[in-house]
MARLOPA-160268 format. One record per residue: y, z, x of N, C-alpha, C, CB in turn; residue in three letters. Coordinates in pm, 1 decimal, m for minus. Glycine has a CB too. Layout:
<lokols>
LOKOL       n.yy       n.zz       n.xx      ca.yy      ca.zz      ca.xx       c.yy       c.zz       c.xx      cb.yy      cb.zz      cb.xx   code
LOKOL          Y          Z          X          Y          Z          X          Y          Z          X          Y          Z          X    ALA
...
</lokols>
This chain:
<lokols>
LOKOL       n.yy       n.zz       n.xx      ca.yy      ca.zz      ca.xx       c.yy       c.zz       c.xx      cb.yy      cb.zz      cb.xx   code
LOKOL     m117.5        0.0       84.2        0.0        0.0        0.0      124.0        0.0       88.9       m0.3      121.7      m95.9    MET
LOKOL      205.0      m99.8       72.8      324.8     m109.8      153.1      444.8      m59.2       74.6      347.0     m253.8      198.9    GLN
LOKOL      532.6        9.7      146.9      655.9       56.9       85.8      767.8      m36.8      128.2      687.3      204.7      126.2    HIS
LOKOL      847.6      m71.5       32.3      962.5     m155.5       65.0     1071.5      m69.2      126.5     1015.3     m229.4      m60.8    ARG
LOKOL     1123.3     m112.8      234.2     1231.7      m38.9      299.1     1361.7      m67.0      224.3     1244.7      m78.2      450.1    ALA
LOKOL     1430.6       40.2      192.2     1558.9       23.7      125.5     1664.7      m10.8      229.0     1597.8      151.5       47.3    GLU
LOKOL     1759.0      m92.6      190.2     1867.2     m121.7      285.3     1948.9        5.7      308.6     1958.9     m237.7      232.5    PRO
LOKOL     2000.8       21.5      428.3     2077.3      143.3      456.1     2206.7      146.9      374.7     2109.3      153.3      606.2    PRO
LOKOL     2242.3      266.1      334.4     2367.1      284.3      261.3     2478.5      304.5      363.0     2358.4      405.1      161.8    HIS
LOKOL     2568.7      211.5      363.8     2679.3      219.8      457.4     2800.2      272.8      382.5     2709.4       81.5      522.7    ILE
LOKOL     2845.7      387.3      427.7     2961.4      449.9      366.0     3078.7      430.3      459.7     2936.5      601.5      336.3    VAL
LOKOL     3186.8      381.1      405.2     3303.7      352.9      488.0     3378.8      478.6      528.3     3396.8      260.2      415.3    GLY
LOKOL     3463.5      462.4      628.5     3543.2      574.2      676.1     3637.2      626.8      567.4     3623.1      532.6      798.7    TYR
LOKOL     3682.7      538.9      480.0     3776.2      580.0      374.9     3713.9      687.3      285.2     3818.6      458.4      290.3    ALA
LOKOL     3585.5      673.5      255.6     3517.5      773.4      172.4     3513.1      907.9      242.5     3375.3      727.6      138.0    THR
LOKOL     3479.4      907.1      370.4     3473.2     1032.8      444.7     3610.6     1097.2      457.9     3413.6     1009.5      582.7    PHE
LOKOL     3713.1     1016.5      475.2     3848.6     1071.5      484.4     3891.3     1132.0      351.8     3948.2      963.0      527.2    ILE
LOKOL     3858.8     1065.7      240.9     3892.4     1120.6      108.3     3819.8     1252.0       83.2     3857.3     1019.8       m2.3    LYS
LOKOL     3693.5     1258.9      120.2     3617.2     1382.2      102.2     3673.6     1492.1      191.4     3467.8     1359.1      133.2    VAL
LOKOL     3709.5     1457.6      313.8     3767.6     1555.7      405.2     3899.6     1608.4      350.7     3788.5     1494.3      544.2    TRP
LOKOL     3983.7     1520.1      296.1     4110.9     1562.5      237.1     4084.8     1653.9      118.1     4195.3     1440.1      193.7    ILE
LOKOL     3985.3     1621.0       36.7     3950.9     1707.1      m76.5     3905.3     1844.7      m27.9     3840.6     1641.7     m162.4    ALA
LOKOL     3828.4     1849.5       79.2     3784.0     1977.2      134.5     3901.9     2058.5      187.6     3681.7     1954.0      246.1    LEU
LOKOL     3996.5     1992.6      251.7     4114.7     2062.7      302.5     4198.7     2116.1      187.2     4199.4     1969.3      391.3    VAL
LOKOL     4216.4     2036.6       82.7     4293.6     2081.0      m33.5     4223.9     2198.4     m102.0     4313.3     1964.9     m133.2    VAL
LOKOL     4093.0     2190.3     m119.7     4020.1     2300.7     m183.1     4025.1     2427.5      m98.3     3874.6     2260.6     m207.8    LEU
LOKOL     4020.2     2412.2       33.7     4032.4     2528.1      121.2     4171.3     2589.7      109.2     4003.6     2489.0      266.8    THR
LOKOL     4274.7     2506.5      105.9     4410.7     2556.3       86.5     4427.2     2627.0      m46.6     4509.8     2442.6       96.2    GLY
LOKOL     4365.6     2572.7     m150.6     4370.2     2636.8     m282.6     4300.2     2771.4     m280.1     4306.1     2546.6     m388.8    LEU
LOKOL     4189.3     2778.8     m211.4     4115.6     2904.7     m200.4     4196.3     3009.1     m123.4     3980.3     2881.6     m131.6    LEU
LOKOL     4259.5     2967.4      m16.2     4344.4     3059.9       60.6     4463.0     3103.1      m24.4     4393.6     2993.9      192.5    VAL
LOKOL     4522.0     3010.3      m97.0     4633.5     3044.8     m185.6     4593.3     3145.6     m292.3     4688.0     2919.9     m251.8    GLY
LOKOL     4474.5     3128.7     m348.3     4426.9     3225.5     m448.2     4403.4     3362.9     m387.3     4298.1     3175.6     m513.1    LEU
LOKOL     4357.8     3365.3     m263.0     4333.3     3495.1     m200.4     4463.3     3566.4     m166.8     4249.7     3478.1      m74.5    SER
LOKOL     4571.7     3493.3     m150.9     4700.8     3554.1     m120.4     4776.1     3601.2     m244.0     4785.6     3456.8      m44.9    LEU
LOKOL     4724.3     3574.5     m362.7     4792.2     3617.5     m485.4     4775.3     3766.0     m512.5     4740.5     3538.9     m603.4    THR
LOKOL     4687.5     3832.1     m439.1     4659.4     3975.7     m457.0     4609.5     4007.3     m597.7     4784.8     4058.0     m427.6    HIS
LOKOL     4540.4     3911.3     m656.3     4474.2     3931.4     m785.6     4325.8     3908.8     m762.9     4531.3     3834.4     m897.5    ARG
LOKOL     4250.1     4017.4     m745.7     4109.0     4003.0     m706.7     4025.7     3923.5     m806.5     4047.5     4138.9     m689.0    PRO
LOKOL     4052.1     3939.5     m935.0     3971.5     3866.3    m1034.2     3993.7     3715.9    m1023.8     4005.1     3914.0    m1176.3    ASN
LOKOL     4118.5     3677.7    m1004.1     4149.3     3535.3     m990.7     4090.2     3479.6     m860.9     4302.2     3512.5     m994.2    LEU
LOKOL     4099.0     3556.6     m753.8     4042.4     3513.0     m625.6     3890.6     3500.5     m634.6     4080.7     3611.4     m513.4    ALA
LOKOL     3826.6     3594.2     m703.5     3681.6     3587.8     m718.7     3640.1     3468.3     m803.1     3629.1     3716.4     m780.9    LEU
LOKOL     3712.9     3442.7     m909.6     3683.3     3326.1     m992.7     3699.4     3197.7     m911.4     3775.3     3323.1    m1116.9    LEU
LOKOL     3806.2     3191.0     m831.8     3826.0     3074.7     m746.7     3714.4     3060.4     m645.4     3959.1     3083.4     m675.9    GLY
LOKOL     3672.5     3172.9     m589.3     3564.1     3170.6     m491.2     3434.9     3120.2     m554.3     3542.7     3310.4     m431.5    LEU
LOKOL     3406.2     3163.9     m675.4     3281.5     3125.0     m741.5     3283.4     2981.4     m792.2     3253.5     3218.0     m856.2    LEU
LOKOL     3401.9     2922.6     m807.6     3411.1     2784.5     m855.5     3436.2     2687.5     m739.9     3523.0     2771.7     m960.1    VAL
LOKOL     3527.9     2721.7     m651.1     3568.4     2629.2     m546.1     3462.7     2617.7     m435.9     3701.0     2673.4     m486.4    ILE
LOKOL     3402.5     2728.9     m397.1     3306.2     2725.3     m287.6     3183.5     2638.0     m319.2     3261.5     2866.4     m254.8    THR
LOKOL     3122.0     2649.9     m436.3     3011.1     2556.8     m465.3     3056.2     2410.6     m473.9     2943.8     2596.1     m596.2    PRO
LOKOL     3179.0     2388.5     m516.8     3231.1     2251.9     m520.2     3242.0     2195.5     m379.2     3368.2     2247.8     m590.0    THR
LOKOL     3294.1     2277.0     m287.4     3303.7     2233.2     m147.8     3164.7     2211.0      m88.4     3381.2     2336.7      m63.9    LYS
LOKOL     3072.4     2300.7     m118.0     2936.3     2286.0      m65.7     2870.7     2158.1     m118.2     2851.0     2408.3     m103.5    ALA
LOKOL     2892.8     2127.8     m245.2     2832.0     2005.8     m299.7     2892.5     1881.1     m236.9     2848.9     2001.0     m451.9    SER
LOKOL     3022.7     1882.8     m208.0     3082.4     1768.5     m138.5     3020.4     1749.6       m0.4     3234.1     1787.1     m125.8    LEU
LOKOL     3000.8     1859.3       70.7     2938.3     1850.6      203.0     2794.9     1800.6      191.6     2941.3     1987.5      273.4    VAL
LOKOL     2719.7     1855.8       96.7     2580.3     1812.9       79.4     2571.6     1664.3       45.3     2512.3     1895.8      m30.5    PHE
LOKOL     2650.6     1620.8      m51.1     2637.8     1484.1      m99.9     2690.5     1379.5       m3.7     2708.4     1470.7     m229.5    PHE
LOKOL     2800.4     1408.2       63.0     2861.0     1304.4      145.9     2829.2     1318.8      294.4     3009.3     1305.4      126.8    TYR
LOKOL     2850.7     1437.8      351.6     2831.1     1451.2      494.8     2683.7     1464.8      531.8     2908.0     1570.4      546.2    PHE
LOKOL     2601.8     1515.5      440.8     2457.3     1521.9      467.3     2383.7     1405.0      401.2     2399.4     1655.7      416.9    MET
LOKOL     2458.5     1313.1      340.4     2406.3     1189.6      280.5     2301.5     1214.9      172.4     2346.6     1102.1      388.1    HIS
LOKOL     2312.0     1326.0      103.5     2216.2     1357.8       m2.4     2238.0     1269.7     m125.5     2227.1     1505.6      m41.0    LEU
LOKOL     2355.8     1213.7     m137.8     2387.8     1129.8     m253.1     2295.9     1007.9     m262.2     2533.1     1084.5     m246.1    LYS
LOKOL     2250.1      960.0     m147.0     2171.9      837.3     m144.1     2022.8      861.7     m124.8     2222.3      748.1      m35.2    TYR
LOKOL     1980.1      985.2     m134.8     1838.4     1017.7     m116.2     1765.1     1016.4     m250.4     1822.8     1155.6      m48.0    GLU
LOKOL     1634.6     1030.8     m242.3     1552.7     1028.5     m363.7     1570.7     1157.7     m442.3     1403.9     1007.7     m328.6    SER
LOKOL     1530.1     1152.8     m566.9     1543.0     1269.6     m653.4     1455.5     1385.0     m603.5     1505.4     1233.2     m797.7    ALA
LOKOL     1340.7     1353.5     m545.0     1251.2     1458.5     m495.2     1318.8     1540.4     m385.5     1120.5     1397.1     m442.2    ALA
LOKOL     1388.4     1474.4     m295.6     1457.7     1547.4     m189.0     1572.1     1631.0     m246.1     1511.3     1449.6      m82.7    LEU
LOKOL     1641.6     1578.4     m344.8     1749.1     1655.1     m409.3     1693.3     1780.6     m475.0     1822.5     1568.7     m514.1    LYS
LOKOL     1577.0     1769.4     m540.4     1515.1     1886.5     m603.0     1468.8     1987.7     m498.0     1396.4     1843.5     m690.5    TYR
LOKOL     1420.6     1938.1     m385.0     1377.4     2029.8     m279.0     1495.7     2107.9     m223.0     1307.3     1952.5     m166.3    MET
LOKOL     1608.5     2041.7     m203.1     1728.1     2110.6     m153.7     1777.1     2210.5     m257.9     1840.1     2009.0     m119.3    VAL
LOKOL     1776.2     2171.9     m385.1     1818.1     2263.6     m492.0     1725.5     2384.8     m499.0     1820.4     2190.8     m628.0    ALA
LOKOL     1595.9     2363.9     m482.2     1500.9     2475.8     m484.7     1524.3     2569.1     m366.4     1355.8     2423.8     m483.3    ALA
LOKOL     1550.8     2512.5     m248.9     1576.7     2595.8     m130.9     1703.1     2678.7     m150.2     1589.3     2508.5       m4.5    ALA
LOKOL     1806.8     2619.4     m206.6     1931.1     2693.2     m232.6     1906.4     2799.9     m338.5     2044.4     2596.9     m278.1    ILE
LOKOL     1825.5     2767.9     m439.8     1792.7     2866.5     m542.3     1718.9     2986.6     m485.0     1709.4     2802.7     m650.8    GLY
LOKOL     1623.7     2961.3     m397.4     1550.2     3070.9     m332.9     1644.1     3154.9     m246.8     1434.2     3015.6     m246.9    VAL
LOKOL     1734.8     3088.8     m176.0     1832.4     3161.1      m95.3     1919.5     3251.0     m182.4     1919.7     3063.0      m16.7    LEU
LOKOL     1963.8     3200.9     m295.4     2045.4     3280.8     m387.4     1966.6     3400.3     m439.3     2094.5     3194.6     m505.0    ILE
LOKOL     1839.9     3379.8     m470.8     1757.1     3490.7     m518.4     1743.0     3596.8     m410.9     1618.8     3440.5     m561.3    ILE
LOKOL     1715.7     3557.2     m286.6     1700.5     3654.3     m178.6     1829.9     3729.3     m150.9     1653.4     3585.1      m52.3    PHE
LOKOL     1942.6     3659.6     m155.3     2070.4     3727.4     m134.9     2096.6     3824.2     m249.0     2185.3     3625.4     m123.5    ILE
LOKOL     2064.3     3783.9     m371.5     2080.4     3873.8     m486.1     1991.9     3996.6     m475.2     2049.8     3800.3     m615.0    GLY
LOKOL     1868.3     3978.4     m431.6     1778.7     4092.9     m413.9     1828.3     4185.0     m303.0     1636.5     4045.2     m382.5    LEU
LOKOL     1883.1     4127.2     m198.1     1937.6     4209.3      m89.6     2054.9     4292.7     m138.6     1981.4     4121.1       28.1    THR
LOKOL     2144.5     4232.5     m213.4     2259.1     4307.2     m264.8     2216.9     4411.6     m367.2     2360.2     4212.2     m326.7    PHE
LOKOL     2117.5     4380.2     m450.2     2072.3     4479.7     m548.0     2005.8     4597.1     m477.1     1974.4     4416.2     m649.6    SER
LOKOL     1934.5     4572.2     m368.9     1876.5     4681.3     m291.8     1985.8     4768.0     m230.2     1784.2     4626.4     m182.5    ASP
LOKOL     2090.3     4705.0     m182.2     2201.0     4778.7     m121.5     2275.3     4861.3     m226.2     2297.9     4682.0      m51.9    TYR
LOKOL     2290.6     4807.0     m347.1     2364.0     4878.5     m452.5     2291.5     5003.6     m500.9     2388.2     4786.4     m570.0    LEU
LOKOL     2160.0     5000.4     m503.3     2084.0     5111.0     m560.5     2029.9     5207.8     m456.7     1971.0     5057.5     m641.2    PHE
LOKOL     2083.8     5207.1     m338.2     2041.8     5304.5     m236.9     2126.2     5427.2     m245.8     2049.8     5245.7      m96.5    ARG
</lokols>
């Protein structure tokens, strides 16, 4: 059984520059929220902006956007397991 080789996905520099600018803007927004001295707003920004930045890095700089669905599910499962372990670590710390 032969597998057909897919042509390589060539992403131009313009795409990477746009993603980089978006990451810089999101980082600036996150820093701005942390300087407002409103912890609830900063936490909300952290919980929304940080996963957005991570997904941009995963999809564009790690080229996950052009991979198969199986690899995307494997990365999502690994991140899910990491979140569970971090949650268990924090819950252990809270109840000591």
